[in-house]
C-alpha positions as CSV (number, residue, x, y, z in Angstrom):
1,M,0.0,0.1,0.1
2,R,2.8,2.5,0.9
3,S,4.4,1.8,-2.6
4,F,1.1,2.5,-4.2
5,L,0.7,5.9,-2.3
6,L,4.3,6.7,-3.3
7,L,3.6,6.0,-7.0
8,I,0.3,8.1,-6.9
9,S,2.3,11.0,-5.3
10,L,5.0,10.7,-7.9
11,L,2.5,10.6,-10.8
12,T,0.7,13.7,-9.2
13,L,4.1,15.6,-8.9
14,C,4.9,14.7,-12.5
15,A,1.6,15.7,-13.8
16,A,1.7,19.0,-11.9
17,A,5.2,19.8,-13.4
18,A,4.1,19.0,-16.8
19,L,1.0,21.3,-16.5
20,A,3.2,24.1,-15.2
21,L,5.5,23.8,-18.2
22,L,2.6,23.8,-20.7
23,Q,1.0,26.9,-19.0
24,D,4.4,28.8,-19.1
25,K,4.8,27.8,-22.7
26,A,1.3,29.0,-23.5
27,Q,1.9,32.5,-21.8
28,Q,5.1,33.0,-23.8
29,P,4.6,34.8,-27.2
30,H,5.4,33.4,-30.4
31,A,8.8,34.7,-31.3
32,A,8.6,37.4,-34.0
33,P,11.3,37.4,-36.5
34,D,13.6,40.4,-36.5
35,T,13.1,43.0,-39.2
36,S,15.9,41.5,-41.4
37,A,13.7,38.4,-41.8
38,I,10.9,40.6,-43.4
39,T,10.5,39.9,-47.1
40,P,8.4,41.6,-49.8
41,G,6.3,38.4,-49.8
42,M,5.7,38.6,-46.2
43,V,4.6,42.3,-46.4
44,E,2.3,41.5,-49.3
45,L,0.8,38.6,-47.3
46,G,0.3,40.8,-44.2
47,R,-1.4,43.3,-46.5
48,A,-3.9,40.8,-47.9
49,I,-4.6,39.6,-44.1
50,F,-4.9,43.0,-42.7
51,H,-7.5,43.9,-45.4
52,G,-9.1,40.4,-45.4
53,Q,-9.3,37.8,-42.8
54,G,-7.8,39.9,-40.0
55,T,-10.5,42.5,-40.5
56,C,-7.8,45.1,-39.1
57,F,-8.8,47.7,-41.7
58,A,-12.4,47.9,-40.2
59,C,-10.8,49.7,-37.3
60,H,-7.5,51.0,-38.3
61,G,-8.7,52.2,-41.8
62,Q,-7.9,51.2,-45.4
63,K,-4.6,53.3,-45.4
64,L,-3.8,52.5,-41.7
65,E,-5.0,56.1,-41.0
66,G,-6.9,55.1,-37.8
67,S,-10.5,55.9,-36.7
68,Q,-12.4,56.9,-33.7
69,I,-12.0,53.4,-32.3
70,A,-8.5,52.7,-33.2
71,P,-5.2,54.5,-33.7
72,T,-3.4,55.1,-36.8
73,L,-0.6,52.7,-37.6
74,M,1.4,55.3,-39.5
75,P,4.2,57.0,-37.7
76,H,2.9,58.3,-34.5
77,A,3.6,58.3,-30.7
78,W,2.8,54.5,-30.3
79,R,1.0,53.7,-27.1
80,D,0.6,50.0,-27.1
81,A,3.1,48.8,-29.6
82,K,6.0,50.7,-27.9
83,N,8.1,52.8,-30.4
84,G,6.5,51.0,-33.3
85,E,8.9,48.4,-33.0
86,F,8.2,45.1,-35.1
87,A,8.3,42.7,-32.0
88,N,5.9,45.1,-30.1
89,I,3.4,45.4,-33.1
90,Y,3.4,41.5,-33.3
91,Y,2.9,41.3,-29.4
92,V,-0.3,43.5,-29.8
93,A,-1.5,41.3,-32.7
94,T,-1.1,38.2,-30.7
95,H,-2.2,39.5,-27.4
96,G,-4.7,42.2,-28.0
97,V,-5.0,45.3,-25.9
98,R,-6.9,45.1,-22.6
99,S,-10.0,47.3,-22.3
100,T,-10.0,48.0,-26.1
101,L,-11.7,46.4,-29.2
102,M,-8.1,45.1,-30.1
103,V,-8.4,41.2,-29.6
104,A,-5.6,38.7,-29.9
105,Y,-5.4,37.1,-33.3
106,P,-8.0,39.2,-34.9
107,G,-10.3,37.4,-37.3
108,G,-8.9,34.1,-36.1
109,I,-5.5,34.5,-37.8
110,S,-2.6,32.3,-36.9
111,P,0.7,33.2,-35.3
112,D,2.3,33.1,-38.7
113,Q,-0.4,35.3,-40.2
114,A,0.2,37.8,-37.3
115,K,3.8,37.9,-38.2
116,A,2.8,38.9,-41.7
117,V,0.4,41.6,-40.4
118,A,3.1,42.9,-38.2
119,A,5.5,42.9,-41.0
120,Y,3.0,44.9,-43.1
121,V,2.2,47.4,-40.4
122,W,6.0,47.9,-39.5
123,S,6.9,48.2,-43.1
124,V,4.2,50.9,-43.8
125,S,4.9,52.8,-40.5
126,T,8.6,53.0,-41.3
127,G,8.0,54.1,-44.8
128,K,9.4,50.8,-46.4
129,A,6.0,50.0,-47.9
130,K,2.8,51.8,-49.0
131,P,-0.4,51.2,-47.3
């Protein structure tokens, strides 16, 4: 009986450790590539998702000019995506912004699609692409 209780305790401990690892992994953002990894194809894909499945244009405008409910994504004093940095734009796309209409993975886009949208937004906001 003692061996059985020891086995149950060990299994419980292993399960708790595995659950903690899974929760930690789930809370880590998917790594955004650095800006040198952005390709013209990635920007074009991001543009298509921004204006399509991601529905980003509905709040941020056709030319990323912003609206009454969402900020411009052109050069400005960034509030949530600090300094307009690519990784920060990606973080907002994958985590949303609390107490706003900005949700994580808008339109049900995938992490890879979020990277493409972030590449598009970053490229436009830095003058490397047109909206």
